[in-house]
All heavy atoms as an XYZ file, in Angstrom:
631
protein
N     139.536    -44.211   -101.687
C     140.442    -43.070   -101.736
C     140.065    -42.288   -102.917
O     139.907    -42.702   -104.087
C     141.876    -43.536   -101.846
C     142.886    -42.410   -101.690
S     142.668    -41.730    -99.999
C     144.322    -41.592    -99.568
N     140.078    -40.916   -102.809
C     139.776    -39.918   -103.762
C     140.961    -39.144   -104.074
O     141.686    -38.883   -103.255
C     138.528    -39.076   -103.335
C     137.310    -39.718   -103.017
C     136.626    -40.319   -104.260
C     135.372    -40.988   -104.001
N     134.831    -41.725   -105.088
N     141.039    -38.662   -105.362
C     142.058    -37.709   -105.715
C     141.860    -36.403   -105.206
O     142.734    -35.629   -104.736
C     142.322    -37.739   -107.236
C     142.643    -39.019   -107.936
O     143.567    -39.749   -107.241
O     142.077    -39.467   -108.852
N     140.579    -36.047   -105.250
C     140.172    -34.623   -104.803
C     138.895    -34.726   -104.101
O     137.957    -35.335   -104.369
C     139.831    -33.711   -106.051
C     139.567    -32.279   -105.606
C     141.120    -33.648   -107.000
N     138.955    -34.157   -102.795
C     137.684    -34.021   -101.994
C     137.454    -32.565   -101.797
O     138.168    -31.820   -101.268
C     138.045    -34.718   -100.637
C     136.794    -34.932    -99.766
C     135.967    -35.872    -99.912
C     136.496    -33.976    -98.783
C     134.866    -36.117    -99.083
C     135.397    -34.030    -98.011
C     134.520    -35.148    -98.193
O     133.395    -35.266    -97.351
N     136.213    -32.149   -102.022
C     135.788    -30.695   -102.022
C     134.809    -30.531   -100.936
O     133.868    -31.430   -100.757
N     134.851    -29.472   -100.234
C     133.880    -29.073    -99.262
C     133.410    -27.584    -99.762
O     134.180    -26.773    -99.843
C     134.422    -29.020    -97.838
C     134.999    -30.366    -97.423
C     133.421    -28.432    -96.857
C     135.734    -30.272    -96.118
N     132.028    -27.554   -100.062
C     131.539    -26.311   -100.499
C     130.059    -26.194   -100.366
O     129.479    -26.957    -99.722
N     129.580    -25.101   -101.005
C     128.129    -24.777   -100.914
C     127.369    -25.440   -102.115
O     127.798    -25.464   -103.206
C     127.957    -23.323   -100.979
C     128.562    -22.548    -99.812
O     128.339    -23.010    -98.642
N     129.297    -21.521   -100.036
N     126.283    -26.044   -101.700
C     125.409    -26.618   -102.739
C     124.420    -25.517   -103.295
O     123.522    -25.099   -102.539
C     124.579    -27.820   -102.060
N     124.764    -25.007   -104.433
C     123.995    -23.934   -104.933
C     123.300    -24.384   -106.139
O     123.775    -25.011   -107.042
C     124.932    -22.767   -105.358
C     125.569    -22.181   -104.020
C     124.200    -21.650   -106.041
C     126.692    -21.088   -104.251
N     122.067    -24.025   -106.297
C     121.252    -24.332   -107.521
C     121.177    -23.000   -108.310
O     120.819    -21.953   -107.823
C     119.795    -24.819   -107.130
C     118.898    -24.938   -108.394
C     119.897    -26.091   -106.348
N     121.598    -23.175   -109.641
C     121.461    -22.036   -110.497
C     120.201    -22.105   -111.174
O     119.814    -23.122   -111.834
C     122.604    -22.195   -111.653
C     124.013    -22.053   -111.069
O     124.147    -21.381   -109.972
O     124.941    -22.712   -111.558
N     119.383    -21.053   -111.089
C     118.061    -20.940   -111.654
C     118.117    -19.944   -112.905
O     118.629    -18.871   -112.637
C     116.973    -20.520   -110.702
O     116.827    -21.509   -109.606
N     117.744    -20.350   -113.966
C     117.725    -19.550   -115.203
C     116.316    -19.107   -115.532
O     115.440    -20.053   -115.675
C     118.448    -20.220   -116.449
C     119.737    -20.917   -116.038
C     118.548    -19.414   -117.662
C     120.828    -19.919   -115.627
N     116.089    -17.862   -115.663
C     114.807    -17.308   -116.061
C     114.873    -16.533   -117.355
O     115.889    -15.846   -117.595
C     114.238    -16.340   -114.979
C     114.061    -16.977   -113.698
C     115.049    -17.061   -112.667
C     112.857    -17.362   -113.314
C     114.869    -17.574   -111.425
C     112.562    -17.979   -112.111
C     113.674    -18.021   -111.085
N     113.809    -16.571   -118.216
C     113.760    -15.686   -119.396
C     112.954    -14.448   -118.914
O     111.823    -14.612   -118.592
C     113.020    -16.364   -120.521
C     113.857    -17.479   -121.249
O     115.102    -17.353   -121.209
N     113.209    -18.505   -121.730
N     113.629    -13.298   -119.005
C     112.937    -12.074   -118.640
C     113.325    -10.917   -119.655
O     114.217    -11.115   -120.505
C     113.468    -11.551   -117.315
C     113.084    -12.533   -116.202
C     115.042    -11.323   -117.256
N     112.452     -9.956   -119.622
C     112.754     -8.766   -120.484
C     113.568     -7.749   -119.834
O     113.696     -7.831   -118.517
C     111.402     -8.152   -121.010
C     110.480     -9.106   -121.649
C     110.980     -9.524   -123.031
O     111.669     -8.704   -123.716
O     110.817    -10.609   -123.455
N     114.116     -6.791   -120.469
C     114.933     -5.795   -119.878
C     114.143     -4.987   -118.766
O     114.647     -4.671   -117.693
C     115.496     -4.748   -120.931
C     116.534     -5.308   -121.767
O     117.172     -6.411   -121.428
O     116.925     -4.727   -122.842
N     112.907     -4.752   -119.053
C     112.058     -4.033   -118.152
C     111.889     -4.885   -116.798
O     111.805     -4.293   -115.694
C     110.650     -3.766   -118.677
N     111.824     -6.113   -116.907
C     111.799     -7.076   -115.756
C     113.053     -6.913   -114.912
O     112.937     -6.850   -113.702
C     111.584     -8.454   -116.149
C     110.270     -8.761   -116.922
O     109.242     -8.171   -116.646
O     110.314     -9.585   -117.962
N     114.185     -6.881   -115.585
C     115.458     -6.683   -114.791
C     115.350     -5.379   -114.116
O     115.890     -5.424   -112.948
C     116.610     -6.795   -115.797
C     116.969     -8.098   -116.433
C     118.014     -7.891   -117.473
C     117.261     -9.134   -115.345
N     114.940     -4.313   -114.646
C     114.866     -3.023   -114.026
C     114.002     -3.099   -112.829
O     114.388     -2.606   -111.711
C     114.438     -1.934   -114.968
C     115.525     -1.569   -116.019
C     115.035     -0.587   -117.042
O     114.066      0.236   -116.659
O     115.544     -0.524   -118.208
N     112.934     -3.682   -112.918
C     111.898     -3.788   -111.869
C     112.425     -4.586   -110.691
O     112.049     -4.410   -109.446
C     110.492     -4.349   -112.260
O     110.640     -5.731   -112.519
N     113.348     -5.532   -110.979
C     113.889     -6.368   -109.963
C     115.247     -5.738   -109.491
O     115.974     -6.390   -108.613
C     114.244     -7.772   -110.540
C     113.001     -8.592   -110.853
C     113.295     -9.780   -111.632
C     112.221     -8.976   -109.623
N     115.744     -4.674   -110.019
C     116.971     -4.074   -109.662
C     118.153     -4.938   -109.915
O     119.238     -5.015   -109.116
C     116.993     -3.509   -108.207
O     115.944     -2.600   -107.888
N     118.097     -5.611   -111.091
C     119.251     -6.515   -111.478
C     119.934     -5.980   -112.686
O     119.342     -5.206   -113.487
C     118.639     -7.954   -111.723
C     117.966     -8.655   -110.611
C     117.374     -9.904   -111.080
C     119.012     -8.935   -109.551
N     121.219     -6.321   -112.866
C     121.951     -5.807   -113.993
C     122.024     -6.938   -115.060
O     122.388     -8.074   -114.701
C     123.456     -5.461   -113.491
O     123.245     -4.398   -112.467
C     124.317     -4.913   -114.682
N     121.750     -6.621   -116.304
C     121.837     -7.583   -117.393
C     123.241     -8.258   -117.455
O     124.290     -7.445   -117.426
C     121.414     -6.894   -118.662
C     121.255     -7.821   -119.807
C     120.569     -7.072   -120.959
C     120.248     -7.965   -122.154
N     119.501     -7.284   -123.226
N     123.245     -9.442   -117.647
C     124.541    -10.133   -117.938
C     125.385    -10.458   -116.704
O     126.441    -10.832   -116.769
N     124.773    -10.284   -115.506
C     125.544    -10.382   -114.317
C     124.779    -11.465   -113.440
O     123.602    -11.507   -113.358
C     125.441     -9.018   -113.596
C     126.482     -8.957   -112.379
C     126.562     -7.533   -111.916
O     125.507     -6.800   -111.928
N     127.685     -7.088   -111.448
N     125.652    -12.305   -112.715
C     125.050    -13.279   -111.773
C     124.762    -12.552   -110.496
O     125.344    -11.607   -110.075
C     126.103    -14.304   -111.399
C     125.619    -15.366   -110.500
S     126.874    -16.502   -109.880
C     127.689    -15.438   -108.740
N     123.653    -12.959   -109.893
C     123.154    -12.430   -108.707
C     122.858    -13.537   -107.665
O     122.088    -14.410   -107.969
C     121.915    -11.562   -108.798
O     122.235    -10.412   -109.685
N     123.468    -13.474   -106.493
C     123.132    -14.415   -105.430
C     121.924    -13.826   -104.691
O     121.863    -12.605   -104.378
C     124.192    -14.588   -104.530
C     125.519    -15.213   -105.120
C     126.640    -15.210   -104.122
C     125.215    -16.611   -105.640
N     120.877    -14.698   -104.441
C     119.681    -14.216   -103.753
C     119.333    -15.149   -102.671
O     119.711    -16.317   -102.655
C     118.456    -14.054   -104.798
C     118.129    -15.461   -105.479
C     118.807    -13.067   -105.863
C     116.945    -15.371   -106.335
N     118.465    -14.701   -101.786
C     118.038    -15.480   -100.651
C     116.689    -16.167   -100.980
O     116.085    -16.005   -102.071
C     117.920    -14.742    -99.399
C     116.910    -13.495    -99.500
O     116.089    -13.468   -100.353
O     117.132    -12.589    -98.617
N     116.226    -16.986   -100.072
C     114.925    -17.705   -100.341
C     113.772    -16.769   -100.598
O     112.865    -17.025   -101.503
C     114.669    -18.619    -99.234
C     113.563    -19.651    -99.500
C     113.421    -20.671    -98.356
O     114.239    -20.772    -97.508
O     112.262    -21.280    -98.393
N     113.644    -15.621    -99.821
C     112.559    -14.799   -100.081
C     112.555    -14.132   -101.470
O     111.560    -14.029   -102.119
C     112.595    -13.671    -98.927
N     113.743    -13.772   -101.972
C     113.878    -13.150   -103.233
C     113.626    -14.183   -104.282
O     112.869    -13.827   -105.282
C     115.247    -12.556   -103.414
C     115.515    -11.841   -104.751
C     114.712    -10.515   -104.808
O     114.177    -10.038   -103.819
O     114.613    -10.033   -105.941
N     114.027    -15.457   -104.126
C     113.705    -16.496   -105.105
C     112.205    -16.688   -105.109
O     111.657    -16.803   -106.202
C     114.348    -17.791   -104.707
C     114.042    -19.004   -105.606
C     114.529    -18.757   -107.063
C     114.765    -20.213   -105.053
N     111.463    -16.722   -104.038
C     110.149    -16.895   -103.967
C     109.401    -15.823   -104.709
O     108.461    -16.021   -105.444
C     109.470    -16.960   -102.548
O     109.969    -18.184   -101.910
N     109.796    -14.579   -104.605
C     109.285    -13.395   -105.230
C     109.457    -13.506   -106.743
O     108.546    -13.310   -107.554
C     109.849    -12.051   -104.723
C     109.263    -10.899   -105.282
C     109.827     -9.602   -104.579
N     111.095     -9.153   -105.030
C     111.294     -8.341   -105.991
N     110.346     -7.810   -106.637
N     112.512     -8.020   -106.350
N     110.670    -13.849   -107.130
C     110.893    -14.114   -108.571
C     110.110    -15.158   -109.097
O     109.585    -15.029   -110.275
C     112.417    -14.223   -108.803
C     113.241    -12.949   -108.514
S     115.018    -13.307   -108.606
C     115.158    -13.048   -110.376
N     110.034    -16.349   -108.454
C     109.432    -17.473   -109.022
C     107.858    -17.246   -109.016
O     107.246    -17.912   -109.913
C     109.658    -18.632   -108.035
N     107.337    -16.333   -108.329
C     105.921    -16.014   -108.391
C     105.632    -15.109   -109.732
O     104.579    -15.175   -110.211
C     105.484    -15.339   -107.134
O     105.952    -14.045   -107.070
N     106.703    -14.476   -110.202
C     106.549    -13.610   -111.357
C     106.931    -14.405   -112.613
O     106.313    -14.080   -113.757
C     107.255    -12.422   -111.225
C     106.849    -11.465   -110.192
C     107.836    -10.197   -110.160
O     108.927    -10.278   -109.775
N     107.282     -9.084   -110.457
N     107.901    -15.302   -112.521
C     108.524    -15.999   -113.681
C     108.582    -17.400   -113.481
O     108.790    -17.884   -112.359
C     109.848    -15.335   -114.027
C     109.892    -13.899   -114.059
C     110.494    -13.144   -113.003
C     109.443    -13.146   -115.162
C     110.447    -11.727   -112.998
C     109.533    -11.822   -115.193
C     109.979    -11.069   -114.063
N     108.612    -18.168   -114.555
C     108.939    -19.631   -114.368
C     110.338    -19.922   -114.763
O     110.804    -19.491   -115.761
C     107.946    -20.425   -115.250
C     108.150    -21.887   -115.154
C     107.146    -22.647   -116.068
O     106.111    -22.108   -116.492
O     107.478    -23.818   -116.315
N     111.002    -20.611   -113.916
C     112.542    -20.955   -114.189
C     112.529    -21.793   -115.356
O     111.849    -22.835   -115.561
C     113.096    -21.633   -112.972
N     113.410    -21.397   -116.392
C     113.649    -22.233   -117.543
C     114.324    -23.559   -117.162
O     114.099    -24.621   -117.656
C     114.449    -21.381   -118.547
C     114.579    -22.173   -119.853
C     115.369    -21.204   -120.824
C     115.652    -21.976   -122.107
N     116.412    -21.058   -122.990
N     115.442    -23.407   -116.389
C     116.183    -24.503   -115.924
C     116.644    -24.295   -114.469
O     116.864    -23.169   -114.091
C     117.435    -24.883   -116.739
O     118.330    -23.677   -116.699
C     117.099    -25.125   -118.154
N     116.866    -25.377   -113.666
C     117.510    -25.292   -112.477
C     118.604    -26.330   -112.473
O     118.352    -27.612   -112.806
C     116.535    -25.715   -111.339
C     115.404    -24.646   -111.028
O     115.727    -23.504   -110.727
N     114.139    -24.992   -111.381
N     119.846    -25.973   -112.171
C     120.944    -26.963   -112.244
C     121.855    -26.702   -111.013
O     122.064    -25.607   -110.540
C     121.832    -26.522   -113.489
O     120.964    -26.405   -114.611
C     122.872    -27.538   -113.707
N     122.213    -27.918   -110.577
C     123.146    -27.867   -109.416
C     124.511    -27.228   -109.767
O     125.008    -27.403   -110.893
N     125.079    -26.436   -108.807
C     126.383    -25.692   -109.148
C     127.045    -25.441   -107.853
O     126.904    -26.134   -106.872
N     127.752    -24.314   -107.953
C     128.676    -23.836   -106.834
C     130.101    -24.071   -107.396
O     130.386    -24.909   -108.107
N     130.896    -23.228   -106.848
C     132.333    -23.162   -107.352
C     133.065    -24.464   -107.022
O     133.714    -25.007   -107.946
C     133.164    -21.953   -106.618
N     132.902    -24.980   -105.941
C     133.595    -26.239   -105.614
C     133.081    -27.455   -106.407
O     133.806    -28.151   -106.998
C     133.505    -26.629   -104.036
C     134.064    -27.940   -103.767
C     134.223    -25.559   -103.226
N     131.711    -27.586   -106.600
C     131.156    -28.579   -107.307
C     131.548    -28.476   -108.830
O     131.898    -29.455   -109.422
C     129.642    -28.549   -107.237
N     131.603    -27.230   -109.293
C     131.928    -27.032   -110.694
C     133.436    -27.431   -110.934
O     133.780    -28.004   -111.936
C     131.707    -25.582   -111.170
C     130.253    -25.297   -111.193
O     129.379    -26.107   -111.319
N     129.925    -23.986   -111.224
N     134.299    -27.126   -109.948
C     135.772    -27.459   -110.019
C     135.928    -28.961   -109.984
O     136.748    -29.620   -110.789
C     136.556    -26.857   -109.001
N     135.063    -29.640   -109.230
C     135.185    -31.100   -109.214
C     134.715    -31.805   -110.394
O     135.273    -32.744   -110.830
C     134.414    -31.613   -107.914
C     134.891    -31.209   -106.506
C     133.981    -31.712   -105.474
C     136.285    -31.882   -106.394
N     133.736    -31.210   -111.041
C     133.252    -31.727   -112.354
C     134.357    -31.615   -113.415
O     134.669    -32.603   -114.056
C     131.928    -31.007   -112.842
C     131.644    -31.303   -114.249
C     130.775    -31.382   -111.951
N     135.023    -30.474   -113.303
C     136.155    -30.325   -114.338
C     137.334    -31.279   -113.994
O     137.936    -31.953   -114.933
C     136.754    -28.932   -114.243
O     135.738    -28.019   -114.729
N     137.576    -31.509   -112.654
C     138.639    -32.412   -112.320
C     138.299    -33.831   -112.691
O     139.158    -34.609   -113.226
C     138.908    -32.260   -110.840
N     137.087    -34.141   -112.474
C     136.594    -35.524   -112.860
C     136.651    -35.768   -114.395
O     137.035    -36.859   -114.802
C     135.099    -35.700   -112.350
C     134.584    -37.124   -112.718
O     133.780    -37.290   -113.657
N     134.990    -38.068   -111.934
N     136.275    -34.792   -115.182
C     136.300    -34.802   -116.591
C     137.876    -35.067   -117.112
O     138.128    -35.592   -118.198
C     135.799    -33.690   -117.270
C     134.282    -33.671   -117.175
C     133.566    -32.376   -117.576
O     134.197    -31.327   -117.832
N     132.261    -32.443   -117.869
N     138.708    -34.628   -116.239
C     140.168    -34.811   -116.589
C     140.731    -36.095   -116.028
O     141.903    -36.421   -116.091
C     141.043    -33.599   -116.003
C     140.715    -32.267   -116.678
C     141.367    -31.194   -115.933
C     141.224    -32.285   -118.135
N     139.913    -36.880   -115.398
C     140.284    -38.171   -114.908
C     140.465    -38.394   -113.351
O     140.689    -39.480   -112.969
N     140.204    -37.357   -112.633
C     140.380    -37.442   -111.189
C     139.160    -38.050   -110.535
O     138.069    -37.949   -110.999
C     140.645    -36.071   -110.499
N     139.383    -38.866   -109.495
C     138.249    -39.416   -108.689
C     137.979    -38.465   -107.690
O     138.774    -37.997   -106.838
C     138.783    -40.694   -108.045
O     137.735    -41.204   -107.205
N     136.722    -37.941   -107.649
C     136.318    -36.848   -106.704
C     135.061    -37.103   -105.961
O     134.274    -37.913   -106.211
C     135.865    -35.629   -107.721
S     137.247    -35.105   -108.792
N     134.964    -36.290   -104.789
C     133.924    -36.395   -103.915
C     133.593    -34.991   -103.409
O     134.406    -34.090   -103.236
C     134.153    -37.318   -102.650
N     132.298    -34.731   -103.194
C     131.810    -33.367   -102.711
C     131.107    -33.568   -101.386
O     130.181    -34.430   -101.268
C     130.859    -32.684   -103.757
C     130.173    -31.524   -103.270
C     131.161    -30.339   -103.037
C     129.135    -31.038   -104.311
N     131.324    -32.751   -100.418
C     130.651    -32.657    -99.225
C     129.994    -31.289    -99.099
O     130.692    -30.272    -99.122
C     131.578    -32.870    -97.989
O     130.872    -32.748    -96.835
N     128.648    -31.356    -99.023
C     127.863    -30.082    -98.933
C     126.578    -30.375    -98.279
O     126.023    -31.493    -98.356
C     127.690    -29.511   -100.360
N     126.095    -29.370    -97.640
C     124.710    -29.483    -96.978
C     123.680    -29.117    -97.976
O     123.771    -28.058    -98.620
C     124.752    -28.377    -95.716
C     123.374    -28.627    -94.948
C     123.558    -27.757    -93.756
C     122.328    -27.985    -92.878
N     122.392    -27.081    -91.723
N     122.719    -30.028    -98.132
C     121.619    -29.804    -99.087
C     120.316    -29.851    -98.315
O     120.039    -30.701    -97.447
C     121.664    -30.948   -100.111
C     120.508    -30.822   -101.117
C     122.988    -31.027   -100.832
N     119.403    -28.875    -98.649
C     118.213    -28.660    -97.953
C     117.140    -29.729    -98.272
O     117.350    -30.439    -99.359
N     116.139    -30.010    -97.442
C     115.138    -31.071    -97.663
C     113.968    -30.323    -98.239
O     112.911    -30.154    -97.650
C     114.798    -31.596    -96.344
C     113.763    -32.756    -96.457
O     113.600    -33.335    -97.699
O     113.108    -33.194    -95.588
N     114.181    -29.744    -99.525
C     113.157    -29.034   -100.233
C     113.211    -29.257   -101.705
O     114.039    -30.149   -102.141
C     113.143    -27.577    -99.949
C     114.513    -26.929   -100.229
O     115.302    -27.556   -100.861
O     114.730    -25.748   -100.061
N     112.458    -28.608   -102.636
C     112.527    -28.792   -104.061
C     113.847    -28.618   -104.555
O     114.314    -29.398   -105.428
C     111.434    -27.879   -104.700
C     111.469    -28.028   -106.159
C     110.430    -27.001   -106.774
C     110.534    -27.055   -108.243
N     109.767    -26.022   -108.915
N     114.530    -27.461   -104.174
C     115.850    -27.225   -104.780
C     116.910    -28.238   -104.243
O     117.842    -28.584   -104.940
C     116.296    -25.848   -104.416
C     115.511    -24.671   -105.094
C     115.877    -23.283   -104.597
C     115.397    -24.715   -106.724
N     116.756    -28.690   -103.101
C     117.631    -29.719   -102.565
C     117.519    -31.096   -103.417
O     118.406    -31.717   -103.667
N     116.265    -31.384   -103.839
C     116.065    -32.491   -104.589
C     116.614    -32.316   -105.930
O     117.118    -33.282   -106.535
C     114.545    -32.761   -104.699
O     113.946    -33.089   -103.509
N     116.589    -31.125   -106.445
C     117.151    -30.841   -107.748
C     118.747    -31.047   -107.641
O     119.326    -31.528   -108.616
C     116.824    -29.368   -108.276
C     115.367    -29.333   -108.650
C     117.727    -28.915   -109.469
C     114.864    -27.941   -108.891
N     119.362    -30.552   -106.575
C     120.745    -30.611   -106.438
C     121.160    -32.089   -106.469
O     122.129    -32.473   -106.993
C     121.194    -29.845   -105.221
C     122.711    -29.621   -105.292
C     123.136    -28.449   -106.024
C     123.711    -30.444   -104.793
C     124.569    -28.205   -106.077
C     125.037    -30.237   -104.906
C     125.426    -29.040   -105.499
O     126.826    -28.774   -105.701
């Protein structure tokens, strides 16, 4: 039995080190999170190397917080059979 059971999206946060000019060429706003699709990730990954890749998503992040407060938690999410799925 779990205290909290979450159903959510398995999202991998990829962090890249880029210059302001790189952001402009990618049409991205500095200091803002951007959700991208696989094609956009491939394009970015061919130009830059990800500094870190970390599992995330709103539900997963909330469950981590609940667990740190002592709740027994479980997450149900669909994870791909690829590199990012392995990271997650």
